[in-house]
C-alpha angles and dihedrals in degrees: 000000000000117000126191123207116234109255114215110216118205111269087220094071107122104216114190123243089278093051094254139127126198112241121201114201117209128186107255092213105047106011095242113153105240105181149325123232139157126260128199121195095269091051092051091048091049090049091053092045097048104028089231124104119260124182142181120248111216092195096048093034093223143095121260138182118235106250097019090128103023101034088233096130130176120225110207119234098173144342122216128188122215124239093266091047090231102106131052124211112202120192108203144164108243124213110206117329129346095204123083087219090066102262127124090240132027087227096073096130130071128203108235123217090255092055097259129125123246120196114225121202130351132275116273094204139019104261093191092056094045097045100031114135113254113268113264116244 
């Protein structure tokens, strides 16, 4: 039988009105910001228990593990809390890409001085192949 120890979260965490905290994920090796996602309390607990990042999807209204579909998981090295206790900074080791569009980071575009968007880098995986709907029978 598997037992899980109760993890005491700091009482100071300042969850928003929806019970969420923004979580910024940074590459533990090079400091690159990989993504931002929301965590509810169960997602934070699951992250601490498993050492893999879990988040809360506001659109799907459910928790999810990073890489559950793609296999591009994040192994947590550390979690820091900002001075207001309302943002988490997770340093993680990323397998593959963090972005659902196929890039290593979700921040693969830059706003140019003239207001345009410039794409930086190239995709590290084929997002259409990874997230394609299953073929109908």
